[in-house]
N, C-alpha and C positions, 0 to 999 in steps of 0.2 A: 590386894596381895597380902598374904599372911606375914606378919612380922617375924614369926618363928621360922617360916620358910626362908625369909631374907637372911636371917642370922645363920641358918644352916648352910646357905650358899657361901657366906663369908667364911665360915669354919672350914667348909670343903675346899675353898680356894686357898685358905691358909695352909692346908695340908699338902698342897701341890708344890 
C-alpha cells in the first residue's frame, strides 16, 4: 500500500 495513499486517506478523514 502506498504511503501517500494512506496519508491521503487520513487527510480525507480529517475533513469529514
